[in-house]
Legacy VTK file of the C-alpha trace (Angstrom):
# vtk DataFile Version 3.0
C-alpha trace
ASCII
DATASET POLYDATA
POINTS 222 float
26.855 15.832 26.760
27.443 12.491 28.470
25.954 10.513 25.599
29.473 10.986 24.217
30.662 8.563 26.908
29.096 5.657 24.993
31.823 5.673 22.354
34.432 7.144 24.710
34.181 4.147 27.026
33.961 1.607 24.210
37.090 2.908 22.525
39.076 3.457 25.726
38.589 -0.222 26.581
39.970 -1.457 23.258
43.550 -1.650 24.478
42.782 -2.651 28.060
42.018 -5.965 29.687
39.072 -5.974 32.115
41.393 -6.436 35.109
43.953 -3.805 34.074
44.472 -1.190 36.806
43.468 2.432 36.192
44.393 5.239 38.595
42.320 8.375 39.135
44.848 11.150 38.596
44.423 14.660 40.056
43.443 15.825 36.556
40.731 13.154 36.404
39.340 13.975 39.857
39.413 17.649 38.845
36.739 17.074 36.206
33.243 18.421 36.927
31.107 16.493 39.399
31.795 14.589 42.608
31.075 10.881 42.302
32.553 9.854 45.638
35.907 8.642 44.360
39.360 9.689 45.473
42.580 10.997 43.959
44.937 8.100 43.137
42.181 5.566 43.831
42.819 2.403 41.829
40.121 0.575 39.852
39.918 -2.304 37.427
39.201 -0.971 33.970
35.964 -2.987 33.778
34.495 -1.670 37.030
35.520 1.899 36.242
33.865 1.660 32.825
30.631 0.339 34.348
30.313 3.004 37.016
31.307 5.757 34.588
28.391 4.910 32.325
25.914 4.379 35.163
26.471 7.721 36.889
28.047 9.727 34.035
31.288 10.014 35.994
33.530 12.525 34.261
36.522 11.538 36.392
36.115 7.917 35.314
35.879 8.788 31.615
38.913 11.059 31.828
40.966 8.440 33.678
40.179 5.751 31.124
41.156 8.045 28.257
44.358 9.003 30.102
45.326 5.328 30.208
45.080 5.089 26.410
48.369 3.701 25.138
49.173 6.747 22.977
47.850 9.441 25.330
44.737 11.578 25.620
45.276 13.722 22.520
45.729 10.670 20.318
42.665 9.167 21.941
40.484 12.099 20.786
41.835 11.757 17.244
41.188 8.003 17.178
37.746 8.529 18.723
36.708 10.823 15.864
38.129 8.408 13.294
36.103 5.579 14.848
32.907 7.624 14.674
33.469 8.209 10.967
34.175 4.502 10.369
30.854 3.654 12.003
29.051 6.060 9.669
28.435 8.714 12.330
29.289 11.517 9.930
27.648 14.279 11.986
29.649 13.545 15.138
32.658 15.406 16.557
34.428 14.849 19.884
36.485 17.697 21.365
37.239 16.101 24.736
37.051 12.765 26.519
34.093 13.496 28.817
31.351 15.181 26.802
31.467 18.186 29.146
30.925 21.652 27.742
34.070 23.655 27.039
34.401 26.732 29.225
36.500 29.445 27.526
37.111 31.281 30.825
39.683 33.690 29.473
37.737 34.548 26.343
34.663 35.946 28.066
32.478 33.732 25.889
29.580 31.439 26.816
30.201 27.728 27.242
30.637 25.713 24.054
29.743 22.091 23.433
32.492 19.542 24.023
30.892 17.078 21.605
28.481 17.286 18.693
26.233 14.593 17.236
22.811 13.794 15.824
20.193 11.443 17.223
20.720 8.991 14.374
24.511 9.034 14.908
24.078 8.311 18.609
21.784 5.397 17.763
24.554 4.025 15.531
27.191 4.393 18.240
24.931 2.908 20.924
24.130 -0.171 18.817
27.825 -0.645 18.097
28.756 -0.262 21.764
26.162 -2.786 22.916
27.445 -5.400 20.467
31.110 -4.633 21.144
30.939 -4.489 24.956
27.794 -6.168 26.307
29.579 -6.984 29.582
29.983 -3.250 30.245
26.734 -1.828 28.919
24.541 -4.388 30.673
25.316 -2.451 33.873
23.514 0.603 32.465
20.179 -1.192 32.888
20.629 -1.659 36.656
19.083 0.803 39.153
22.258 0.781 41.246
25.467 -1.121 41.763
27.841 -1.755 44.670
31.530 -1.842 43.771
34.775 -2.017 45.724
37.775 -0.372 44.143
41.130 -2.106 43.955
42.213 0.351 46.655
39.638 -1.219 48.983
37.032 1.561 49.107
33.363 0.507 48.923
31.006 2.569 46.763
27.331 2.602 45.845
26.447 4.068 42.458
22.850 4.894 41.484
21.789 5.050 37.846
21.085 8.556 36.546
18.211 7.198 34.433
15.007 7.329 36.504
13.220 5.163 33.916
15.125 2.052 34.988
12.474 -0.565 35.775
9.811 1.182 33.694
11.039 0.073 30.263
10.652 -3.659 29.589
13.523 -5.540 27.982
15.951 -2.646 28.402
19.412 -3.409 26.954
21.263 -0.071 27.207
20.663 3.262 28.871
22.637 6.510 28.965
21.727 9.981 30.178
23.338 13.287 29.335
22.934 16.863 30.497
24.977 20.051 30.140
24.090 23.729 29.911
24.605 23.706 26.148
23.197 20.266 25.292
20.293 20.325 27.783
18.531 17.041 28.635
19.486 14.015 26.527
18.765 10.307 26.783
19.433 7.207 24.684
18.111 3.697 25.233
18.080 0.385 23.404
15.262 -2.036 24.174
13.522 -5.052 22.683
9.951 -4.552 21.562
7.194 -7.171 21.713
8.422 -8.724 18.451
11.943 -9.112 19.830
13.402 -6.357 17.658
16.177 -4.212 19.144
15.253 -0.540 18.893
17.501 2.435 19.667
15.894 5.747 20.585
17.777 8.993 21.229
16.296 12.205 22.645
18.260 15.434 22.315
17.550 18.932 23.618
14.851 18.126 26.152
14.980 19.245 29.795
16.620 17.594 32.785
13.363 15.934 33.904
11.445 16.118 30.625
13.746 13.664 28.850
12.409 10.824 30.998
8.733 11.663 30.396
9.393 12.100 26.676
11.197 8.780 26.398
8.520 6.884 28.310
5.851 8.174 25.920
7.882 7.151 22.866
8.542 3.655 24.227
4.869 3.162 25.064
3.943 4.029 21.486
6.628 1.787 19.986
5.495 -1.118 22.139
1.958 -0.979 20.746
3.069 -2.250 17.335
LINES 1 223
222 0 1 2 3 4 5 6 7 8 9 10 11 12 13 14 15 16 17 18 19 20 21 22 23 24 25 26 27 28 29 30 31 32 33 34 35 36 37 38 39 40 41 42 43 44 45 46 47 48 49 50 51 52 53 54 55 56 57 58 59 60 61 62 63 64 65 66 67 68 69 70 71 72 73 74 75 76 77 78 79 80 81 82 83 84 85 86 87 88 89 90 91 92 93 94 95 96 97 98 99 100 101 102 103 104 105 106 107 108 109 110 111 112 113 114 115 116 117 118 119 120 121 122 123 124 125 126 127 128 129 130 131 132 133 134 135 136 137 138 139 140 141 142 143 144 145 146 147 148 149 150 151 152 153 154 155 156 157 158 159 160 161 162 163 164 165 166 167 168 169 170 171 172 173 174 175 176 177 178 179 180 181 182 183 184 185 186 187 188 189 190 191 192 193 194 195 196 197 198 199 200 201 202 203 204 205 206 207 208 209 210 211 212 213 214 215 216 217 218 219 220 221
């Protein structure tokens, strides 16, 4: 699900400067979910990346991948190559959002748009935090106010309800689709100052937060 956006955003920013302009095309706005943004609205790449991670904005992720210098299809290819280079051997990206694929004309149930393991996601999250701390630091905030380059003011609230309950939180990302169910990854520092990545897969929409809180409480006792 949207845990895929961790590497999607990191890689889409490789060939963009923070103040590069990104437009939300009709195809981007047409992605699932309404995050309060508008067709043809213009954003800096940095702000769009931050809000995309904070609220799991599919339109933001799609727009950033569209702006890839060699196009969206090449972006998916390069994204999978990057995962393999990082050692995430059990990971496969089929789109640039993490949304389930809906084979409408085939009469089949929805299929996952990305595949991974918990250990692979931990690898990608650790890489992303080191590569783009200025982006992923926003994922630890409860909410953020941003004004697009088009002049529209927005308030974005974090999809992770554990924000504020996990001490020394460094990265946070939620994910949920019909196929993937409730997912959550965090990176935090324990009492010894060690950075620990934890990924939950296949929980429920609400249960992922309770499950993660229990795990963190246990890890913080050592």
